[in-house]
FIFI-214704 format. One record per residue: residue number from 1; x, y, z negated of N, C-alpha, C in turn. Coordinates in nm, 3 decimals. Atoms other than C-alpha are relative to their C-alpha. Layout:
<sites>
seq; n_u; n_v; n_w; ca_u; ca_v; ca_w; c_u; c_v; c_w
NUM; X; Y; Z; X; Y; Z; X; Y; Z $
...
</sites>
This chain:
<sites>
seq; n_u; n_v; n_w; ca_u; ca_v; ca_w; c_u; c_v; c_w
1; 0.091; 0.076; -0.068; 2.567; -1.748; -6.049; -0.113; 0.065; 0.039 $
2; 0.128; -0.071; -0.028; 2.283; -1.521; -6.060; 0.000; 0.089; 0.113 $
3; -0.020; -0.082; -0.098; 2.436; -1.318; -5.805; -0.028; -0.083; 0.144 $
4; -0.011; 0.072; -0.153; 2.463; -1.578; -5.526; -0.160; -0.046; 0.027 $
5; 0.135; 0.030; -0.040; 2.091; -1.666; -5.565; -0.069; 0.126; 0.037 $
6; 0.069; -0.138; -0.062; 1.984; -1.288; -5.492; 0.048; 0.011; 0.144 $
7; -0.033; -0.008; -0.148; 2.192; -1.319; -5.165; -0.084; -0.101; 0.090 $
8; 0.073; 0.096; -0.077; 2.017; -1.619; -5.050; -0.132; 0.057; 0.021 $
9; 0.127; -0.058; -0.013; 1.692; -1.449; -5.116; -0.019; 0.106; 0.126 $
10; -0.007; -0.091; -0.102; 1.779; -1.150; -4.881; 0.068; -0.027; 0.140 $
11; -0.065; 0.032; -0.123; 1.913; -1.336; -4.582; -0.085; 0.044; 0.118 $
12; 0.066; -0.049; -0.108; 1.814; -1.202; -4.245; -0.071; -0.114; 0.078 $
13; 0.092; 0.094; -0.088; 1.546; -1.404; -4.023; 0.032; 0.073; 0.122 $
14; -0.032; -0.049; -0.112; 1.669; -1.364; -3.690; -0.090; -0.070; 0.119 $
15; 0.092; 0.076; -0.086; 1.361; -1.557; -3.523; -0.091; 0.104; 0.058 $
16; 0.093; -0.102; -0.053; 1.135; -1.359; -3.293; -0.110; -0.079; 0.047 $
17; 0.135; 0.090; -0.034; 0.777; -1.457; -3.270; -0.065; 0.070; 0.129 $
18; 0.065; -0.039; -0.114; 0.674; -1.455; -2.924; -0.128; -0.035; 0.054 $
19; 0.110; 0.039; -0.054; 0.371; -1.609; -2.937; -0.119; 0.131; 0.003 $
20; 0.090; -0.126; -0.034; 0.173; -1.270; -2.981; 0.035; 0.071; 0.118 $
21; -0.048; -0.060; -0.117; 0.385; -1.131; -2.701; -0.062; -0.078; 0.121 $
22; 0.057; 0.094; -0.112; 0.269; -1.414; -2.484; -0.152; 0.027; 0.023 $
23; 0.145; -0.010; -0.005; -0.105; -1.353; -2.584; -0.012; 0.136; 0.065 $
24; 0.021; -0.130; -0.055; -0.076; -0.991; -2.491; 0.016; -0.020; 0.180 $
25; -0.046; 0.028; -0.143; 0.100; -1.085; -2.153; -0.121; -0.075; 0.072 $
26; 0.107; 0.081; -0.072; -0.185; -1.320; -2.067; -0.126; 0.066; 0.025 $
27; 0.135; -0.107; 0.013; -0.473; -1.072; -2.170; 0.027; 0.099; 0.126 $
28; -0.022; -0.087; -0.126; -0.303; -0.809; -1.913; -0.010; -0.059; 0.121 $
29; 0.011; 0.070; -0.145; -0.266; -1.069; -1.641; -0.148; -0.018; 0.011 $
30; 0.153; 0.033; -0.043; -0.652; -1.154; -1.663; -0.056; 0.110; 0.029 $
31; 0.051; -0.117; -0.056; -0.731; -0.797; -1.665; 0.025; 0.053; 0.125 $
32; -0.050; -0.038; -0.144; -0.528; -0.724; -1.366; -0.067; -0.083; 0.124 $
33; 0.036; 0.090; -0.078; -0.659; -1.031; -1.194; -0.168; 0.045; 0.032 $
34; 0.139; -0.029; -0.007; -1.029; -0.912; -1.255; -0.019; 0.120; 0.074 $
35; 0.015; -0.145; -0.064; -0.979; -0.538; -1.155; 0.060; 0.010; 0.150 $
36; -0.071; -0.021; -0.117; -0.734; -0.596; -0.860; -0.100; -0.014; 0.124 $
37; 0.092; 0.014; -0.130; -1.018; -0.709; -0.602; -0.094; 0.114; 0.002 $
38; 0.111; -0.109; 0.018; -1.248; -0.423; -0.709; 0.100; 0.130; 0.053 $
39; -0.084; -0.128; -0.048; -0.955; -0.169; -0.617; 0.030; -0.011; 0.147 $
40; -0.052; 0.000; -0.150; -0.918; -0.296; -0.260; -0.124; 0.048; 0.064 $
41; 0.133; -0.058; -0.062; -1.277; -0.145; -0.165; 0.056; 0.101; 0.113 $
42; 0.006; -0.087; -0.142; -1.331; 0.123; 0.084; -0.138; 0.037; 0.030 $
43; 0.128; -0.015; -0.038; -1.621; 0.195; 0.295; -0.055; -0.113; 0.049 $
44; 0.076; 0.109; -0.028; -1.870; -0.060; 0.330; -0.058; -0.014; 0.149 $
45; 0.036; 0.017; -0.137; -1.900; -0.171; 0.694; 0.001; -0.164; 0.032 $
46; 0.003; 0.123; -0.054; -1.967; -0.488; 0.893; 0.084; -0.009; 0.122 $
47; -0.085; 0.009; -0.124; -1.667; -0.547; 1.147; -0.065; -0.099; 0.069 $
48; 0.014; 0.091; -0.087; -1.741; -0.691; 1.464; 0.089; -0.123; -0.005 $
49; -0.085; 0.110; -0.015; -1.613; -1.052; 1.521; 0.044; -0.015; 0.139 $
50; -0.060; 0.021; -0.134; -1.373; -1.128; 1.802; 0.115; -0.096; -0.039 $
51; -0.118; 0.094; -0.008; -1.123; -1.398; 1.890; 0.137; 0.073; 0.017 $
52; -0.111; -0.094; -0.022; -0.818; -1.174; 1.830; 0.083; -0.040; -0.118 $
53; -0.089; 0.009; 0.111; -0.521; -1.174; 1.611; -0.024; 0.106; -0.081 $
54; 0.051; -0.087; 0.088; -0.600; -1.000; 1.283; 0.111; 0.118; -0.016 $
55; -0.093; -0.102; 0.019; -0.442; -0.652; 1.225; -0.013; 0.050; -0.158 $
56; 0.000; -0.046; 0.135; -0.310; -0.537; 0.888; 0.008; 0.143; 0.012 $
57; -0.003; -0.140; 0.000; -0.401; -0.175; 0.828; 0.041; 0.049; -0.108 $
58; -0.046; -0.052; 0.147; -0.199; -0.111; 0.526; 0.114; 0.122; 0.015 $
59; -0.099; -0.105; -0.014; 0.085; 0.087; 0.683; -0.039; 0.144; 0.083 $
60; 0.050; -0.120; -0.099; -0.087; 0.317; 0.931; -0.113; 0.072; -0.070 $
61; 0.126; -0.066; 0.029; -0.361; 0.569; 0.931; -0.122; -0.072; 0.015 $
62; 0.105; 0.081; -0.020; -0.683; 0.402; 0.854; -0.146; 0.106; 0.023 $
63; 0.087; -0.068; -0.030; -0.988; 0.558; 1.015; -0.128; -0.088; -0.002 $
64; 0.124; 0.091; -0.021; -1.357; 0.404; 0.954; -0.108; 0.073; 0.022 $
65; 0.107; -0.058; -0.030; -1.666; 0.469; 1.090; -0.115; -0.082; -0.029 $
66; 0.088; 0.083; 0.046; -1.990; 0.332; 0.913; -0.108; 0.019; 0.093 $
67; 0.139; 0.001; -0.072; -2.341; 0.249; 1.055; -0.047; 0.135; 0.019 $
68; 0.067; -0.131; -0.003; -2.465; 0.593; 0.984; 0.080; 0.121; 0.091 $
69; -0.083; -0.070; -0.085; -2.180; 0.745; 1.227; 0.073; 0.095; -0.081 $
70; -0.074; -0.076; 0.073; -2.000; 0.900; 0.935; 0.134; -0.044; 0.016 $
71; -0.161; 0.022; -0.013; -1.614; 0.917; 0.977; 0.072; 0.015; -0.122 $
72; -0.093; 0.000; 0.110; -1.364; 0.839; 0.698; 0.130; 0.002; 0.029 $
73; -0.143; 0.020; 0.007; -1.011; 0.903; 0.684; 0.037; -0.028; -0.129 $
74; -0.036; 0.063; 0.143; -0.888; 0.697; 0.398; -0.158; 0.005; -0.065 $
75; 0.126; 0.012; 0.076; -1.182; 0.778; 0.162; -0.079; 0.139; 0.035 $
76; 0.092; -0.152; -0.014; -1.280; 1.159; 0.279; -0.085; -0.025; 0.119 $
77; 0.098; 0.000; -0.088; -1.581; 1.174; 0.488; -0.003; 0.148; 0.088 $
78; -0.004; -0.098; -0.098; -1.598; 1.394; 0.811; -0.115; -0.023; 0.100 $
79; 0.100; 0.015; -0.130; -1.853; 1.489; 1.069; 0.106; -0.013; 0.145 $
80; -0.087; -0.004; -0.112; -1.742; 1.454; 1.442; 0.076; 0.129; 0.011 $
81; -0.072; -0.146; -0.030; -1.661; 1.838; 1.495; 0.117; 0.025; -0.117 $
82; -0.106; -0.009; 0.097; -1.475; 1.824; 1.151; 0.110; -0.076; 0.031 $
83; -0.100; 0.098; -0.028; -1.276; 1.514; 1.250; 0.092; 0.059; 0.121 $
84; -0.083; -0.073; -0.087; -1.172; 1.697; 1.566; 0.092; 0.093; -0.029 $
85; -0.067; -0.110; 0.058; -1.035; 1.985; 1.381; 0.127; -0.057; -0.096 $
86; -0.073; 0.065; 0.098; -0.875; 1.773; 1.103; 0.102; -0.100; 0.052 $
87; -0.099; 0.101; -0.052; -0.716; 1.495; 1.310; 0.140; 0.030; 0.049 $
88; -0.127; -0.035; -0.041; -0.439; 1.674; 1.455; 0.083; 0.040; -0.105 $
89; -0.089; -0.026; 0.111; -0.284; 1.805; 1.137; 0.023; -0.136; -0.071 $
90; -0.037; 0.104; 0.060; -0.323; 1.478; 0.977; 0.087; -0.103; 0.068 $
91; -0.064; 0.078; -0.089; -0.196; 1.281; 1.282; 0.131; 0.047; -0.010 $
92; -0.133; -0.041; 0.016; 0.099; 1.475; 1.273; 0.125; -0.065; -0.079 $
93; -0.085; 0.067; 0.091; 0.241; 1.327; 0.970; -0.020; -0.149; -0.041 $
94; 0.046; 0.148; 0.059; 0.065; 0.973; 0.913; -0.002; -0.090; 0.116 $
95; 0.010; 0.102; -0.107; 0.058; 0.803; 1.249; 0.126; -0.050; 0.063 $
96; -0.113; 0.069; -0.038; 0.404; 0.694; 1.270; -0.001; -0.145; 0.025 $
97; 0.035; 0.150; -0.030; 0.299; 0.333; 1.210; -0.129; -0.024; 0.062 $
98; 0.134; 0.036; -0.057; -0.020; 0.355; 1.405; -0.117; 0.051; -0.057 $
99; 0.117; -0.052; 0.036; -0.367; 0.443; 1.379; -0.099; -0.146; 0.016 $
100; 0.091; 0.098; -0.006; -0.636; 0.165; 1.275; -0.116; 0.041; 0.000 $
101; 0.146; -0.032; -0.016; -0.994; 0.223; 1.391; -0.090; -0.127; -0.070 $
102; 0.089; 0.105; 0.025; -1.248; 0.030; 1.195; -0.137; 0.065; 0.007 $
103; 0.112; -0.048; -0.036; -1.583; 0.080; 1.328; -0.107; -0.116; -0.040 $
104; 0.103; 0.088; 0.017; -1.910; -0.090; 1.198; -0.056; -0.062; 0.146 $
105; 0.043; 0.036; -0.122; -2.059; -0.321; 1.459; -0.134; 0.055; 0.046 $
106; 0.117; -0.078; -0.033; -2.371; -0.128; 1.459; 0.005; 0.148; 0.048 $
107; -0.037; -0.118; -0.048; -2.203; 0.201; 1.573; -0.010; -0.007; 0.161 $
108; 0.029; -0.022; -0.125; -2.297; 0.339; 1.892; 0.157; -0.004; 0.078 $
109; -0.124; -0.008; -0.044; -2.011; 0.270; 2.147; 0.063; 0.137; 0.049 $
110; -0.041; -0.128; -0.060; -1.997; 0.637; 2.286; 0.063; 0.061; -0.120 $
111; -0.074; -0.076; 0.112; -1.893; 0.738; 1.916; 0.140; -0.069; 0.010 $
112; -0.131; 0.060; 0.021; -1.608; 0.498; 1.927; 0.103; 0.059; 0.114 $
113; -0.078; -0.049; -0.131; -1.508; 0.632; 2.285; 0.044; 0.141; -0.032 $
114; -0.030; -0.140; 0.046; -1.511; 0.986; 2.144; 0.116; 0.010; -0.109 $
115; -0.111; 0.023; 0.088; -1.295; 0.892; 1.850; 0.131; -0.008; 0.086 $
116; -0.124; 0.022; -0.075; -1.049; 0.743; 2.087; 0.048; 0.117; 0.100 $
117; -0.035; -0.145; -0.065; -1.046; 1.057; 2.303; 0.061; 0.092; -0.058 $
118; -0.074; -0.098; 0.098; -0.978; 1.271; 2.027; 0.132; -0.041; -0.030 $
119; -0.117; 0.038; 0.031; -0.696; 1.051; 1.925; 0.103; 0.015; 0.125 $
120; -0.098; -0.008; -0.130; -0.547; 1.034; 2.284; 0.043; 0.152; 0.023 $
121; -0.013; -0.140; -0.007; -0.585; 1.406; 2.306; 0.098; 0.060; -0.086 $
122; -0.087; -0.052; 0.100; -0.375; 1.459; 1.998; 0.140; -0.071; 0.010 $
123; -0.132; 0.067; -0.017; -0.092; 1.244; 2.131; 0.017; -0.143; -0.059 $
124; 0.001; 0.136; 0.066; -0.179; 0.913; 1.951; -0.017; -0.092; 0.100 $
125; -0.001; 0.102; -0.119; -0.119; 0.613; 2.190; -0.010; -0.129; -0.067 $
126; 0.022; 0.123; 0.073; -0.098; 0.339; 1.917; -0.119; 0.003; -0.078 $
127; 0.130; 0.000; 0.072; -0.450; 0.278; 1.815; -0.035; -0.147; -0.002 $
128; 0.043; 0.161; -0.003; -0.547; -0.086; 1.687; -0.166; 0.020; -0.033 $
129; 0.111; -0.013; 0.021; -0.903; -0.166; 1.681; -0.037; -0.118; -0.096 $
130; 0.010; 0.110; 0.094; -0.983; -0.375; 1.368; -0.115; -0.078; -0.005 $
131; 0.117; 0.104; -0.015; -1.219; -0.694; 1.383; 0.027; -0.090; -0.116 $
132; -0.033; 0.119; 0.102; -1.295; -0.989; 1.161; 0.033; -0.110; 0.104 $
133; -0.024; 0.109; -0.073; -1.181; -1.326; 1.290; -0.167; -0.066; 0.039 $
134; 0.129; 0.067; -0.044; -1.469; -1.510; 1.506; -0.012; -0.132; -0.088 $
135; 0.035; 0.115; 0.052; -1.624; -1.804; 1.325; 0.006; -0.105; 0.103 $
136; -0.006; 0.106; -0.076; -1.555; -2.142; 1.467; -0.111; -0.098; -0.012 $
137; 0.108; 0.066; -0.001; -1.859; -2.332; 1.563; 0.011; -0.148; 0.050 $
</sites>
């Protein structure tokens, strides 16, 4: 009989304690919820408002011009002469889904026209001008 008691003492416990796993999962969820909006940043600009359908610039090549007239392709900064040289090589690979031009509302209209002319000269005809929706008054 002494042997039977020992067998009961060493039985396997097949229960899984998931409470600690749920705690870790919730902690990771909170961390991602806090950090995700910070990762969507980019170049800080104030887009002009217009009554137009919003464009999603996630698939195509994004070109941004800030108020100081600096040109950014994704996050790399270029001057206008540098942009003129670099755009042709970049556009050959990445403009299949279009080009999205995000220009600050304080940027000179001539600068925007120059950028559009460079893009047109390099064979890009699908250019979207990104704006913010106009507020309803």
